PDB file of N, H, CA, C and O in Angstrom:
ATOM      1  N   MET A   1     -10.868  -5.466 -25.178  1.00  0.00           N
ATOM      2  CA  MET A   1     -11.007  -4.174 -24.513  1.00  0.00           C
ATOM      3  C   MET A   1     -10.910  -4.008 -22.522  1.00  0.00           C
ATOM      4  O   MET A   1     -10.200  -3.340 -21.771  1.00  0.00           O
ATOM      5  N   LYS A   2     -11.857  -4.853 -22.345  1.00  0.00           N
ATOM      6  H   LYS A   2     -12.433  -5.396 -22.955  1.00  0.00           H
ATOM      7  CA  LYS A   2     -11.637  -5.630 -21.089  1.00  0.00           C
ATOM      8  C   LYS A   2     -10.413  -6.335 -20.816  1.00  0.00           C
ATOM      9  O   LYS A   2      -9.833  -5.973 -19.792  1.00  0.00           O
ATOM     10  N   LYS A   3      -9.838  -7.331 -21.542  1.00  0.00           N
ATOM     11  H   LYS A   3     -10.309  -7.625 -22.374  1.00  0.00           H
ATOM     12  CA  LYS A   3      -8.904  -7.875 -21.094  1.00  0.00           C
ATOM     13  C   LYS A   3      -7.229  -6.511 -21.534  1.00  0.00           C
ATOM     14  O   LYS A   3      -6.101  -6.513 -21.039  1.00  0.00           O
ATOM     15  N   ILE A   4      -7.582  -5.969 -22.154  1.00  0.00           N
ATOM     16  H   ILE A   4      -8.498  -5.968 -22.556  1.00  0.00           H
ATOM     17  CA  ILE A   4      -6.406  -4.909 -22.081  1.00  0.00           C
ATOM     18  C   ILE A   4      -6.460  -3.719 -20.651  1.00  0.00           C
ATOM     19  O   ILE A   4      -5.386  -3.343 -20.183  1.00  0.00           O
ATOM     20  N   THR A   5      -7.698  -3.241 -20.093  1.00  0.00           N
ATOM     21  H   THR A   5      -8.571  -3.546 -20.473  1.00  0.00           H
ATOM     22  CA  THR A   5      -8.123  -2.777 -19.168  1.00  0.00           C
ATOM     23  C   THR A   5      -7.652  -3.963 -17.379  1.00  0.00           C
ATOM     24  O   THR A   5      -7.412  -3.664 -16.210  1.00  0.00           O
ATOM     25  N   LEU A   6      -7.716  -4.919 -17.944  1.00  0.00           N
ATOM     26  H   LEU A   6      -7.911  -5.163 -18.894  1.00  0.00           H
ATOM     27  CA  LEU A   6      -7.373  -5.438 -17.179  1.00  0.00           C
ATOM     28  C   LEU A   6      -6.167  -6.624 -16.424  1.00  0.00           C
ATOM     29  O   LEU A   6      -6.092  -7.402 -15.473  1.00  0.00           O
ATOM     30  N   THR A   7      -5.301  -6.096 -17.655  1.00  0.00           N
ATOM     31  H   THR A   7      -5.362  -5.464 -18.427  1.00  0.00           H
ATOM     32  CA  THR A   7      -3.879  -5.893 -17.552  1.00  0.00           C
ATOM     33  C   THR A   7      -2.862  -4.910 -17.167  1.00  0.00           C
ATOM     34  O   THR A   7      -1.681  -5.092 -16.871  1.00  0.00           O
ATOM     35  N   ILE A   8      -3.954  -3.204 -17.264  1.00  0.00           N
ATOM     36  H   ILE A   8      -4.914  -3.055 -17.504  1.00  0.00           H
ATOM     37  CA  ILE A   8      -2.718  -2.210 -17.070  1.00  0.00           C
ATOM     38  C   ILE A   8      -3.274  -2.531 -15.329  1.00  0.00           C
ATOM     39  O   ILE A   8      -2.276  -2.527 -14.608  1.00  0.00           O
ATOM     40  N   MET A   9      -4.186  -2.717 -14.759  1.00  0.00           N
ATOM     41  H   MET A   9      -4.997  -2.720 -15.345  1.00  0.00           H
ATOM     42  CA  MET A   9      -4.723  -2.624 -13.687  1.00  0.00           C
ATOM     43  C   MET A   9      -3.635  -3.707 -12.695  1.00  0.00           C
ATOM     44  O   MET A   9      -3.024  -3.531 -11.641  1.00  0.00           O
ATOM     45  N   ALA A  10      -3.766  -4.803 -13.594  1.00  0.00           N
ATOM     46  H   ALA A  10      -4.263  -4.946 -14.450  1.00  0.00           H
ATOM     47  CA  ALA A  10      -2.380  -5.777 -13.067  1.00  0.00           C
ATOM     48  C   ALA A  10      -0.956  -5.064 -13.013  1.00  0.00           C
ATOM     49  O   ALA A  10      -0.256  -5.357 -12.043  1.00  0.00           O
ATOM     50  N   ALA A  11      -0.464  -4.193 -13.911  1.00  0.00           N
ATOM     51  H   ALA A  11      -1.032  -3.955 -14.699  1.00  0.00           H
ATOM     52  CA  ALA A  11       0.439  -3.655 -14.156  1.00  0.00           C
ATOM     53  C   ALA A  11       0.857  -2.248 -12.921  1.00  0.00           C
ATOM     54  O   ALA A  11       1.887  -1.718 -12.504  1.00  0.00           O
ATOM     55  N   LEU A  12      -0.399  -2.123 -12.739  1.00  0.00           N
ATOM     56  H   LEU A  12      -1.236  -2.554 -13.077  1.00  0.00           H
ATOM     57  CA  LEU A  12      -0.068  -0.866 -11.924  1.00  0.00           C
ATOM     58  C   LEU A  12      -0.086  -1.101 -10.930  1.00  0.00           C
ATOM     59  O   LEU A  12       0.360  -0.403 -10.019  1.00  0.00           O
ATOM     60  N   ALA A  13      -0.794  -2.517 -10.808  1.00  0.00           N
ATOM     61  H   ALA A  13      -1.157  -3.084 -11.548  1.00  0.00           H
ATOM     62  CA  ALA A  13      -0.989  -3.194  -8.848  1.00  0.00           C
ATOM     63  C   ALA A  13       0.597  -3.637  -8.484  1.00  0.00           C
ATOM     64  O   ALA A  13       1.297  -3.134  -7.605  1.00  0.00           O
ATOM     65  N   LEU A  14       0.954  -4.701  -9.393  1.00  0.00           N
ATOM     66  H   LEU A  14       0.386  -5.109 -10.107  1.00  0.00           H
ATOM     67  CA  LEU A  14       2.538  -4.707  -9.429  1.00  0.00           C
ATOM     68  C   LEU A  14       4.092  -3.589  -9.008  1.00  0.00           C
ATOM     69  O   LEU A  14       5.093  -3.843  -8.337  1.00  0.00           O
ATOM     70  N   VAL A  15       3.565  -2.039  -9.941  1.00  0.00           N
ATOM     71  H   VAL A  15       2.751  -1.833 -10.485  1.00  0.00           H
ATOM     72  CA  VAL A  15       4.638  -0.480  -9.805  1.00  0.00           C
ATOM     73  C   VAL A  15       4.051  -0.498  -8.219  1.00  0.00           C
ATOM     74  O   VAL A  15       4.949  -0.207  -7.429  1.00  0.00           O
ATOM     75  N   PHE A  16       2.689  -0.785  -7.539  1.00  0.00           N
ATOM     76  H   PHE A  16       1.959  -1.022  -8.181  1.00  0.00           H
ATOM     77  CA  PHE A  16       3.030  -0.272  -6.521  1.00  0.00           C
ATOM     78  C   PHE A  16       2.825  -0.388  -5.386  1.00  0.00           C
ATOM     79  O   PHE A  16       2.538   0.303  -4.409  1.00  0.00           O
ATOM     80  N   THR A  17       3.220  -2.482  -5.941  1.00  0.00           N
ATOM     81  H   THR A  17       3.453  -3.043  -6.735  1.00  0.00           H
ATOM     82  CA  THR A  17       3.865  -3.342  -4.494  1.00  0.00           C
ATOM     83  C   THR A  17       4.917  -3.075  -4.553  1.00  0.00           C
ATOM     84  O   THR A  17       5.240  -2.522  -3.502  1.00  0.00           O
ATOM     85  N   VAL A  18       6.053  -3.182  -5.513  1.00  0.00           N
ATOM     86  H   VAL A  18       5.790  -3.631  -6.367  1.00  0.00           H
ATOM     87  CA  VAL A  18       6.898  -2.815  -5.938  1.00  0.00           C
ATOM     88  C   VAL A  18       7.406  -1.605  -5.046  1.00  0.00           C
ATOM     89  O   VAL A  18       8.158  -1.753  -4.083  1.00  0.00           O
ATOM     90  N   ALA A  19       6.881  -0.338  -5.501  1.00  0.00           N
ATOM     91  H   ALA A  19       6.270  -0.217  -6.283  1.00  0.00           H
ATOM     92  CA  ALA A  19       7.283   1.099  -4.520  1.00  0.00           C
ATOM     93  C   ALA A  19       7.252   0.616  -3.114  1.00  0.00           C
ATOM     94  O   ALA A  19       8.177   0.612  -2.301  1.00  0.00           O
ATOM     95  N   ALA A  20       5.775   0.126  -2.941  1.00  0.00           N
ATOM     96  H   ALA A  20       5.024   0.130  -3.601  1.00  0.00           H
ATOM     97  CA  ALA A  20       6.127   0.299  -1.298  1.00  0.00           C
ATOM     98  C   ALA A  20       7.056  -1.281  -0.495  1.00  0.00           C
ATOM     99  O   ALA A  20       6.824  -1.892   0.548  1.00  0.00           O
ATOM    100  N   ALA A  21       7.931  -1.441  -1.383  1.00  0.00           N
ATOM    101  H   ALA A  21       8.119  -0.945  -2.230  1.00  0.00           H
ATOM    102  CA  ALA A  21       8.510  -2.606  -0.647  1.00  0.00           C
ATOM    103  C   ALA A  21      10.111  -2.243  -0.165  1.00  0.00           C
ATOM    104  O   ALA A  21      11.058  -2.927   0.225  1.00  0.00           O
ATOM    105  N   GLN A  22       9.841  -0.502  -0.456  1.00  0.00           N
ATOM    106  H   GLN A  22       9.072   0.053  -0.773  1.00  0.00           H
ATOM    107  CA  GLN A  22      11.091   0.196   0.565  1.00  0.00           C
ATOM    108  C   GLN A  22      10.353   1.348   1.488  1.00  0.00           C
ATOM    109  O   GLN A  22       9.566   2.151   0.986  1.00  0.00           O
ATOM    110  N   CYS A  23      10.720   1.345   3.011  1.00  0.00           N
ATOM    111  H   CYS A  23      11.359   0.694   3.419  1.00  0.00           H
ATOM    112  CA  CYS A  23      10.299   2.286   3.558  1.00  0.00           C
ATOM    113  C   CYS A  23       9.943   3.492   2.773  1.00  0.00           C
ATOM    114  O   CYS A  23      10.397   4.173   1.854  1.00  0.00           O
ATOM    115  N   ALA A  24       9.276   3.457   3.289  1.00  0.00           N
ATOM    116  H   ALA A  24       8.907   2.903   4.035  1.00  0.00           H
ATOM    117  CA  ALA A  24       8.378   5.744   3.029  1.00  0.00           C
ATOM    118  C   ALA A  24       9.151   6.313   3.634  1.00  0.00           C
ATOM    119  O   ALA A  24       9.747   7.128   2.931  1.00  0.00           O
ATOM    120  N   ALA A  25       9.629   6.289   5.183  1.00  0.00           N
ATOM    121  H   ALA A  25       9.144   5.627   5.754  1.00  0.00           H
ATOM    122  CA  ALA A  25      10.246   7.280   5.923  1.00  0.00           C
ATOM    123  C   ALA A  25      11.535   8.357   5.449  1.00  0.00           C
ATOM    124  O   ALA A  25      12.350   7.534   5.032  1.00  0.00           O
ATOM    125  N   THR A  26      12.018   9.366   5.320  1.00  0.00           N
ATOM    126  H   THR A  26      11.356  10.035   5.659  1.00  0.00           H
ATOM    127  CA  THR A  26      13.131   9.804   5.070  1.00  0.00           C
ATOM    128  C   THR A  26      13.840  10.560   6.338  1.00  0.00           C
ATOM    129  O   THR A  26      13.581  11.291   7.294  1.00  0.00           O
ATOM    130  N   THR A  27      15.019   9.810   5.616  1.00  0.00           N
ATOM    131  H   THR A  27      15.229   9.217   4.839  1.00  0.00           H
ATOM    132  CA  THR A  27      16.222  10.009   6.975  1.00  0.00           C
ATOM    133  C   THR A  27      16.299  11.787   7.453  1.00  0.00           C
ATOM    134  O   THR A  27      15.608  12.722   7.048  1.00  0.00           O
ATOM    135  N   LYS A  28      17.334  11.769   8.379  1.00  0.00           N
ATOM    136  H   LYS A  28      17.895  11.009   8.708  1.00  0.00           H
ATOM    137  CA  LYS A  28      17.584  13.659   8.972  1.00  0.00           C
ATOM    138  C   LYS A  28      18.545  14.410   7.794  1.00  0.00           C
ATOM    139  O   LYS A  28      18.798  15.614   7.835  1.00  0.00           O
ATOM    140  N   LYS A  29      19.195  13.203   6.399  1.00  0.00           N
ATOM    141  H   LYS A  29      18.990  12.225   6.365  1.00  0.00           H
ATOM    142  CA  LYS A  29      19.737  13.857   5.700  1.00  0.00           C
ATOM    143  C   LYS A  29      18.826  14.039   4.071  1.00  0.00           C
ATOM    144  O   LYS A  29      19.138  14.552   2.996  1.00  0.00           O
ATOM    145  N   GLY A  30      17.801  13.448   4.491  1.00  0.00           N
ATOM    146  H   GLY A  30      17.548  13.031   5.364  1.00  0.00           H
ATOM    147  CA  GLY A  30      16.397  14.150   3.970  1.00  0.00           C
ATOM    148  C   GLY A  30      16.300  12.655   2.620  1.00  0.00           C
ATOM    149  O   GLY A  30      15.493  12.688   1.691  1.00  0.00           O
ATOM    150  N   LYS A  31      17.063  11.767   2.788  1.00  0.00           N
ATOM    151  H   LYS A  31      17.719  11.741   3.543  1.00  0.00           H
ATOM    152  CA  LYS A  31      16.862  10.212   1.545  1.00  0.00           C
ATOM    153  C   LYS A  31      16.026   9.381   2.213  1.00  0.00           C
ATOM    154  O   LYS A  31      15.856   9.333   3.431  1.00  0.00           O
ATOM    155  N   GLN A  32      15.558   8.788   1.446  1.00  0.00           N
ATOM    156  H   GLN A  32      15.696   8.827   0.456  1.00  0.00           H
ATOM    157  CA  GLN A  32      14.269   8.054   1.490  1.00  0.00           C
ATOM    158  C   GLN A  32      15.289   6.881   2.444  1.00  0.00           C
ATOM    159  O   GLN A  32      16.474   6.676   2.182  1.00  0.00           O
ATOM    160  N   CYS A  33      14.679   6.339   3.345  1.00  0.00           N
ATOM    161  H   CYS A  33      13.717   6.506   3.558  1.00  0.00           H
ATOM    162  CA  CYS A  33      14.830   4.984   4.267  1.00  0.00           C
ATOM    163  C   CYS A  33      15.474   3.798   3.166  1.00  0.00           C
ATOM    164  O   CYS A  33      15.035   3.844   2.017  1.00  0.00           O
ATOM    165  N   SER A  34      16.407   2.843   3.471  1.00  0.00           N
ATOM    166  H   SER A  34      16.763   2.805   4.404  1.00  0.00           H
ATOM    167  CA  SER A  34      17.171   1.740   2.796  1.00  0.00           C
ATOM    168  C   SER A  34      16.451   0.832   2.922  1.00  0.00           C
ATOM    169  O   SER A  34      16.130   0.154   1.946  1.00  0.00           O
ATOM    170  N   ARG A  35      15.894   0.511   4.473  1.00  0.00           N
ATOM    171  H   ARG A  35      16.155   1.062   5.266  1.00  0.00           H
ATOM    172  CA  ARG A  35      15.237  -0.603   4.754  1.00  0.00           C
ATOM    173  C   ARG A  35      13.841  -1.083   3.911  1.00  0.00           C
ATOM    174  O   ARG A  35      13.162  -0.234   3.333  1.00  0.00           O
ATOM    175  N   GLN A  36      13.590  -2.077   3.900  1.00  0.00           N
ATOM    176  H   GLN A  36      14.142  -2.766   4.370  1.00  0.00           H
ATOM    177  CA  GLN A  36      12.381  -2.468   3.364  1.00  0.00           C
ATOM    178  C   GLN A  36      11.133  -2.562   4.485  1.00  0.00           C
ATOM    179  O   GLN A  36      11.377  -3.181   5.520  1.00  0.00           O
ATOM    180  N   ALA A  37      10.439  -2.251   4.394  1.00  0.00           N
ATOM    181  H   ALA A  37      10.241  -1.747   3.553  1.00  0.00           H
ATOM    182  CA  ALA A  37       8.699  -2.032   4.339  1.00  0.00           C
ATOM    183  C   ALA A  37       8.076  -3.072   5.128  1.00  0.00           C
ATOM    184  O   ALA A  37       8.203  -4.184   4.616  1.00  0.00           O
ATOM    185  N   GLU A  38       7.457  -3.046   6.192  1.00  0.00           N
ATOM    186  H   GLU A  38       7.353  -2.142   6.608  1.00  0.00           H
ATOM    187  CA  GLU A  38       6.845  -4.707   6.775  1.00  0.00           C
ATOM    188  C   GLU A  38       5.668  -4.835   5.723  1.00  0.00           C
ATOM    189  O   GLU A  38       5.457  -3.876   4.981  1.00  0.00           O
ATOM    190  N   PRO A  39       5.172  -5.566   5.662  1.00  0.00           N
ATOM    191  CA  PRO A  39       3.973  -6.057   5.158  1.00  0.00           C
ATOM    192  C   PRO A  39       2.534  -5.816   6.815  1.00  0.00           C
ATOM    193  O   PRO A  39       2.260  -6.060   7.990  1.00  0.00           O
ATOM    194  N   GLY A  40       1.999  -4.934   5.075  1.00  0.00           N
ATOM    195  H   GLY A  40       2.222  -4.736   4.121  1.00  0.00           H
ATOM    196  CA  GLY A  40       0.917  -4.479   5.458  1.00  0.00           C
ATOM    197  C   GLY A  40       1.307  -2.610   5.945  1.00  0.00           C
ATOM    198  O   GLY A  40       0.600  -1.751   6.472  1.00  0.00           O
ATOM    199  N   SER A  41       2.171  -2.601   5.651  1.00  0.00           N
ATOM    200  H   SER A  41       2.745  -3.299   5.222  1.00  0.00           H
ATOM    201  CA  SER A  41       2.896  -1.077   6.283  1.00  0.00           C
ATOM    202  C   SER A  41       3.342  -0.367   4.628  1.00  0.00           C
ATOM    203  O   SER A  41       3.427  -0.815   3.485  1.00  0.00           O
ATOM    204  N   ALA A  42       3.524   0.810   5.213  1.00  0.00           N
ATOM    205  H   ALA A  42       3.455   1.175   6.142  1.00  0.00           H
ATOM    206  CA  ALA A  42       4.559   1.474   4.308  1.00  0.00           C
ATOM    207  C   ALA A  42       6.041   1.856   4.972  1.00  0.00           C
ATOM    208  O   ALA A  42       6.888   2.557   4.419  1.00  0.00           O
ATOM    209  N   TYR A  43       6.152   1.260   6.230  1.00  0.00           N
ATOM    210  H   TYR A  43       5.463   0.690   6.679  1.00  0.00           H
ATOM    211  CA  TYR A  43       8.017   1.917   6.816  1.00  0.00           C
ATOM    212  C   TYR A  43       8.072   0.853   7.554  1.00  0.00           C
ATOM    213  O   TYR A  43       7.073   0.331   8.049  1.00  0.00           O
ATOM    214  N   CYS A  44       9.558   0.325   7.731  1.00  0.00           N
ATOM    215  H   CYS A  44      10.370   0.749   7.329  1.00  0.00           H
ATOM    216  CA  CYS A  44       9.906   0.134   7.860  1.00  0.00           C
ATOM    217  C   CYS A  44       9.464  -0.479   9.476  1.00  0.00           C
ATOM    218  O   CYS A  44       8.400  -0.114   9.977  1.00  0.00           O
ATOM    219  N   TRP A  45      10.574  -1.622  10.353  1.00  0.00           N
ATOM    220  H   TRP A  45      11.439  -1.919   9.947  1.00  0.00           H
ATOM    221  CA  TRP A  45      10.045  -1.347  11.838  1.00  0.00           C
ATOM    222  C   TRP A  45      10.517  -0.930  12.554  1.00  0.00           C
ATOM    223  O   TRP A  45      10.446  -1.397  13.691  1.00  0.00           O
ATOM    224  N   GLN A  46      11.371   0.355  12.222  1.00  0.00           N
ATOM    225  H   GLN A  46      11.429   0.735  11.299  1.00  0.00           H
ATOM    226  CA  GLN A  46      12.230   1.655  12.881  1.00  0.00           C
ATOM    227  C   GLN A  46      11.495   2.658  12.591  1.00  0.00           C
ATOM    228  O   GLN A  46      11.752   3.638  13.290  1.00  0.00           O
ATOM    229  N   HIS A  47      10.730   2.797  11.883  1.00  0.00           N
ATOM    230  H   HIS A  47      10.521   2.001  11.316  1.00  0.00           H
ATOM    231  CA  HIS A  47      10.008   4.222  11.433  1.00  0.00           C
ATOM    232  C   HIS A  47       8.697   3.710  11.713  1.00  0.00           C
ATOM    233  O   HIS A  47       8.022   4.563  12.288  1.00  0.00           O
ATOM    234  N   LYS A  48       8.229   2.879  11.563  1.00  0.00           N
ATOM    235  H   LYS A  48       8.778   2.186  11.096  1.00  0.00           H
ATOM    236  CA  LYS A  48       7.149   2.002  12.705  1.00  0.00           C
ATOM    237  C   LYS A  48       6.682   2.674  13.426  1.00  0.00           C
ATOM    238  O   LYS A  48       7.413   2.923  14.384  1.00  0.00           O
ATOM    239  N   LYS A  49       5.065   3.458  13.450  1.00  0.00           N
ATOM    240  H   LYS A  49       4.471   3.256  12.672  1.00  0.00           H
ATOM    241  CA  LYS A  49       4.920   4.111  14.616  1.00  0.00           C
ATOM    242  C   LYS A  49       3.826   3.586  14.924  1.00  0.00           C
ATOM    243  O   LYS A  49       3.269   3.894  15.977  1.00  0.00           O
TER     244      LYS A  49
END
């Protein structure tokens, strides 16, 4: 059971990492920014404030 829990946690961490790779900002047209987020941030260089 312990090994399965660690595997699920590792999978969730991977999904979060992949999801966080794209900038979280929204464009004027309502679409998500297509740029890559900077390391340690949810935003790209342009949307980082």
